[in-house]
Backbone bond lengths (Angstrom), bond angles and torsions (degrees), N, CA, C in turn:
res aa  C-N    CA-C-N  psi(-1)  N-CA   C-N-CA  omega(-1)  CA-C   N-CA-C  phi
1 X - - - 1.446 - - 1.505 107.11 -
2 X 1.305 120.92 132.66 1.390 127.15 178.21 1.531 111.27 -105.55
3 X 1.345 116.21 120.42 1.393 122.18 -170.93 1.546 109.87 -116.36
4 X 1.272 121.20 125.47 1.408 122.95 175.93 1.604 110.02 -99.41
5 X 1.340 116.50 124.68 1.428 118.48 -176.01 1.546 105.19 -126.85
6 X 1.345 114.60 102.69 1.493 121.71 175.97 1.546 104.41 -71.15
7 X 1.388 116.01 139.07 1.447 119.92 179.84 1.564 107.36 -139.73
8 X 1.324 111.60 143.96 1.532 120.00 174.06 1.495 112.13 -117.25
9 X 1.271 117.67 6.30 1.427 124.15 -178.98 1.517 115.80 87.66
10 X 1.347 114.10 -1.16 1.457 121.09 -177.49 1.564 112.12 -74.15
11 X 1.285 115.49 163.74 1.446 118.27 175.54 1.507 115.37 -63.91
12 X 1.296 116.65 -34.17 1.457 123.39 175.50 1.555 109.79 -65.42
13 X 1.248 118.21 -43.03 1.468 125.06 -179.45 1.552 106.33 -64.59
14 X 1.277 119.81 -45.62 1.420 123.61 178.96 1.528 112.79 -59.72
15 X 1.370 114.60 -38.35 1.489 116.40 176.44 1.497 110.10 -64.57
16 X 1.339 119.59 -37.07 1.474 123.15 174.56 1.481 111.36 -61.87
17 X 1.312 119.03 -38.75 1.453 122.18 179.99 1.533 108.69 -67.20
18 X 1.351 116.60 -46.15 1.486 117.41 179.45 1.586 112.25 -66.38
19 X 1.331 115.86 -35.03 1.441 117.91 176.32 1.470 111.81 -61.39
20 X 1.404 117.10 -46.80 1.457 123.78 -178.84 1.606 107.29 -61.25
21 X 1.298 117.27 -38.68 1.446 119.32 -176.42 1.535 110.70 -67.78
22 X 1.326 117.15 -32.11 1.476 118.51 178.98 1.500 115.64 -89.31
23 X 1.388 118.76 -7.89 1.397 120.57 176.91 1.524 114.40 -57.69
24 X 1.271 115.47 141.60 1.499 121.11 171.54 1.481 105.51 -93.44
25 X 1.395 111.63 110.42 1.536 115.36 -175.71 1.504 112.59 -65.55
26 X 1.313 117.89 -31.43 1.463 120.68 -177.65 1.526 111.16 65.35
27 X 1.299 120.88 3.33 1.413 125.50 -176.69 1.478 111.79 -134.62
28 X 1.311 115.36 47.45 1.438 120.17 178.44 1.567 113.04 78.54
29 X 1.297 114.29 -148.61 1.497 117.40 -177.89 1.449 113.60 -62.73
30 X 1.395 119.05 143.70 1.416 126.58 173.80 1.489 111.48 -101.82
31 X 1.325 115.90 135.15 1.434 118.30 177.94 1.555 106.62 -134.48
32 X 1.319 115.87 129.57 1.435 120.71 -177.90 1.502 110.87 -110.11
33 X 1.353 116.83 136.16 1.484 124.03 176.02 1.471 106.03 -111.40
34 X 1.322 118.62 115.88 1.508 122.07 179.16 1.582 101.11 -85.33
35 X 1.317 117.75 137.88 1.447 123.08 175.15 1.513 109.29 -129.57
36 X 1.293 115.45 126.75 1.476 121.18 169.82 1.454 108.62 -120.09
37 X 1.406 114.54 133.43 1.445 124.13 -178.83 1.516 110.35 -125.21
38 X 1.316 117.90 129.82 1.453 120.52 176.22 1.560 107.52 -116.84
39 X 1.319 112.47 126.31 1.473 114.67 173.60 1.561 108.62 -77.90
40 X 1.313 113.71 117.33 1.431 117.57 -174.12 1.553 110.66 -106.38
41 X 1.310 118.47 11.07 1.437 122.84 178.76 1.496 111.23 -57.42
42 X 1.296 119.71 -38.66 1.450 123.33 178.41 1.544 116.61 -68.21
43 X 1.341 113.05 -15.06 1.478 121.06 -178.83 1.514 111.89 -94.50
44 X 1.297 117.78 -6.04 1.499 119.53 -170.83 1.526 110.91 -60.61
45 X 1.356 118.54 -38.77 1.451 121.02 -179.90 1.587 111.80 -68.06
46 X 1.314 112.30 -30.40 1.528 115.80 -177.95 1.486 113.49 -66.93
47 X 1.342 113.16 -30.45 1.517 119.79 -179.26 1.538 111.52 -55.26
48 X 1.294 118.04 -28.49 1.435 117.01 -177.10 1.529 112.15 -76.28
49 X 1.367 117.87 -17.80 1.432 119.34 -172.30 1.591 113.18 -113.30
50 X 1.332 118.45 -0.33 1.453 119.75 178.48 1.528 108.68 -120.17
51 X 1.282 117.69 160.14 1.537 120.51 179.13 1.500 111.20 -58.41
52 X 1.355 112.03 145.69 1.481 118.01 178.11 1.549 110.97 -50.29
53 X 1.334 115.93 134.20 1.506 121.83 178.82 1.444 114.74 88.54
54 X 1.293 119.24 -11.19 1.503 118.66 177.74 1.529 113.87 -63.98
55 X 1.266 120.76 -43.16 1.414 122.23 177.76 1.500 110.78 -64.89
56 X 1.306 116.26 -45.49 1.525 118.01 174.67 1.458 114.59 -57.82
57 X 1.304 118.22 -42.55 1.487 123.32 176.20 1.527 109.53 -59.45
58 X 1.329 115.85 -43.86 1.464 121.48 -175.64 1.582 108.70 -64.62
59 X 1.345 115.09 -43.44 1.528 120.89 179.71 1.512 108.34 -63.87
60 X 1.359 115.70 -42.17 1.448 119.25 179.77 1.518 112.07 -60.61
61 X 1.309 114.68 -40.05 1.546 118.81 177.80 1.539 110.92 -64.60
62 X 1.426 114.39 -38.51 1.424 116.48 177.63 1.499 111.71 -65.67
63 X 1.315 116.12 -41.12 1.452 122.47 179.74 1.520 112.04 -59.71
64 X 1.360 113.04 -47.90 1.460 118.56 172.24 1.472 119.08 -52.30
65 X 1.318 113.12 -45.92 1.489 122.55 177.52 1.447 110.97 -63.31
66 X 1.334 119.40 -43.66 1.427 124.95 -177.07 1.555 111.77 -68.40
67 X 1.335 114.56 -27.80 1.490 116.91 -177.50 1.568 112.79 -92.93
68 X 1.309 116.82 -15.06 1.475 122.62 -173.18 1.533 113.15 -51.36
69 X 1.322 118.24 -59.64 1.391 121.91 -173.52 1.520 109.13 -69.93
70 X 1.262 118.84 -32.27 1.466 123.99 178.90 1.502 111.40 -63.20
71 X 1.371 114.34 -45.25 1.464 122.12 -178.66 1.497 110.15 -66.12
72 X 1.397 112.98 -40.74 1.447 116.64 179.72 1.540 112.24 -63.19
73 X 1.301 113.29 -40.42 1.599 119.65 179.91 1.537 107.67 -61.87
74 X 1.292 119.60 -44.60 1.453 121.86 -175.59 1.499 109.53 -73.13
75 X 1.312 117.50 -38.50 1.488 117.39 178.45 1.497 111.75 -63.62
76 X 1.420 116.54 -38.38 1.397 124.68 179.87 1.586 112.21 -63.51
77 X 1.344 111.30 -37.06 1.422 121.44 -179.49 1.499 112.93 -81.12
78 X 1.384 116.87 -13.22 1.403 121.24 178.20 1.617 111.52 73.54
79 X 1.308 114.39 30.99 1.483 120.18 -179.04 1.497 110.18 -99.15
80 X 1.340 116.64 126.70 1.472 122.12 177.41 1.587 107.84 -61.65
81 X 1.300 112.25 137.03 1.498 116.26 179.92 1.545 111.75 -158.74
82 X 1.304 115.20 163.57 1.467 120.57 170.27 1.552 105.96 -139.52
83 X 1.305 116.57 -177.72 1.420 121.49 -171.64 1.499 111.65 -136.49
84 X 1.313 121.57 142.54 1.429 127.63 175.82 1.468 108.58 -127.15
85 X 1.334 118.63 127.47 1.462 120.53 177.16 1.516 109.46 -118.29
86 X 1.348 117.13 124.14 1.469 125.56 -178.64 1.459 113.56 -127.40
87 X 1.316 110.84 162.89 1.495 119.91 169.90 1.556 108.38 -119.51
88 X 1.282 118.15 156.11 1.493 121.94 175.32 1.465 111.79 126.73
89 X 1.282 116.70 -167.08 1.481 119.94 -176.92 1.574 106.36 -67.94
90 X 1.236 116.20 127.58 1.477 122.01 -167.62 1.570 112.30 -62.95
91 X 1.361 114.76 -53.27 1.469 114.84 -178.00 1.518 111.74 -64.87
92 X 1.324 115.99 -39.17 1.522 118.43 -179.68 1.510 110.87 -62.54
93 X 1.235 117.15 -41.30 1.511 122.23 178.49 1.537 109.92 -63.17
94 X 1.262 116.33 -43.93 1.513 120.15 179.84 1.472 109.04 -59.65
95 X 1.298 117.35 -50.94 1.429 123.05 178.29 1.484 110.50 -57.13
96 X 1.279 118.68 -50.02 1.502 126.34 -177.70 1.495 110.20 -57.10
97 X 1.326 118.79 -52.60 1.382 124.56 179.25 1.537 111.36 -60.64
98 X 1.289 115.59 -45.14 1.462 121.20 178.32 1.490 115.52 -56.87
99 X 1.362 113.20 -39.62 1.466 122.10 177.54 1.484 113.73 -74.32
100 X 1.360 116.14 -38.37 1.479 117.68 -179.08 1.495 116.77 -82.12
101 X 1.361 115.74 -21.56 1.422 120.09 -173.07 1.520 116.56 -91.99
102 X 1.370 114.52 8.05 1.496 121.24 -178.85 1.550 109.12 51.76
103 X 1.338 118.53 49.89 1.391 120.15 177.78 1.515 111.31 -90.95
104 X 1.349 116.20 152.92 1.416 123.98 -176.87 1.512 111.73 -90.70
105 X 1.290 118.00 -25.10 1.491 122.45 -169.29 1.541 108.29 -157.71
106 X 1.317 116.44 151.13 1.513 123.97 167.81 1.509 106.26 -117.97
107 X 1.376 112.27 127.04 1.444 117.34 174.74 1.544 105.68 -117.42
108 X 1.342 115.68 125.33 1.467 116.69 -174.11 1.518 109.63 -148.23
109 X 1.280 113.49 154.96 1.460 121.18 179.35 1.525 109.94 -75.64
110 X 1.277 119.04 147.32 1.423 125.94 175.83 1.495 107.66 -108.72
111 X 1.335 114.48 120.06 1.461 118.78 178.84 1.574 108.46 -71.45
112 X 1.311 112.87 144.26 1.492 118.57 177.26 1.447 116.87 -88.74
113 X 1.326 116.07 57.06 1.422 119.60 178.67 1.492 114.43 -82.95
114 X 1.286 120.69 159.16 1.483 122.13 178.74 1.453 111.71 -62.42
115 X 1.326 117.49 153.77 1.447 122.03 176.22 1.502 110.90 -60.72
116 X 1.302 118.61 -44.72 1.464 123.48 177.18 1.566 112.97 -53.84
117 X 1.330 111.02 -45.76 1.493 116.43 -178.09 1.504 109.25 -66.97
118 X 1.357 119.47 -36.63 1.422 122.53 177.19 1.514 114.11 -63.17
119 X 1.360 114.73 -37.70 1.502 122.27 175.75 1.516 113.05 -60.44
120 X 1.329 113.45 -40.87 1.442 119.68 -177.88 1.507 116.46 -75.56
121 X 1.314 113.57 -47.82 1.451 122.09 -172.82 1.541 111.25 -102.55
122 X 1.314 115.45 -51.46 1.477 119.83 -174.77 1.462 107.97 92.09
123 X 1.326 118.36 131.34 1.416 122.07 -179.51 1.486 110.89 -88.57
124 X 1.372 116.36 162.38 1.459 121.36 179.45 1.494 108.58 -59.67
125 X 1.364 118.76 -41.97 1.456 120.92 179.26 1.501 114.71 -59.81
126 X 1.435 113.40 -41.36 1.442 116.38 179.70 1.543 111.18 -65.92
127 X 1.443 114.06 -38.08 1.461 115.60 -178.82 1.541 110.63 -64.16
128 X 1.355 114.41 -42.49 1.464 119.88 -179.70 1.525 115.22 -59.45
129 X 1.420 110.98 -46.88 1.478 116.68 -179.80 1.602 108.95 -63.29
130 X 1.310 116.32 -37.24 1.462 115.84 -171.40 1.596 108.01 -74.93
131 X 1.278 120.23 -18.25 1.412 120.06 -175.07 1.575 114.44 -107.32
132 X 1.286 118.23 -43.27 1.423 124.64 -173.84 1.518 111.13 -67.01
133 X 1.329 118.66 150.20 1.420 125.23 174.62 1.523 108.38 -100.94
134 X 1.288 117.05 -2.82 1.532 121.49 179.81 1.562 105.49 -81.78
135 X 1.355 116.75 152.65 1.396 122.10 169.26 1.562 108.10 -65.56
136 X 1.319 114.32 140.11 1.487 123.43 178.43 1.481 114.08 -118.88
137 X 1.259 122.38 127.23 1.447 123.21 173.43 1.529 107.54 -109.40
138 X 1.276 119.45 120.58 1.477 123.14 178.14 1.579 109.23 -101.01
139 X 1.278 111.26 131.84 1.499 119.41 179.33 1.557 109.42 -111.09
140 X 1.275 116.13 131.03 1.415 122.12 174.23 1.498 115.34 -81.86
């Protein structure tokens, strides 16, 4: 079973990683792909004023930090895994990777935002669920 686990380094995302690590795949070997996505649209204007590569290095550092605890948890559990780091619209990238990677399941953290806030903005989890054809397990 191939499981995609998006992570942003939050406690909720780490709970999703640990949940995926403990899952009984029931379908032979389990393999987890950790995905971190940073929306760099807000940094586009900064690129004009900083040396080339500075923004990319900054995002790479954020990705490394977001993946650190997740990688440690999977290593400790002895679960085979790899990592993907992307930039762009977070929900769209999760769906795109899920579709292109031949994954069986997405396991992700659900942010505890207010109902009113979700109606106005929509959470990443809600956007992923509404678009993907893969089964999604949300972890609080």
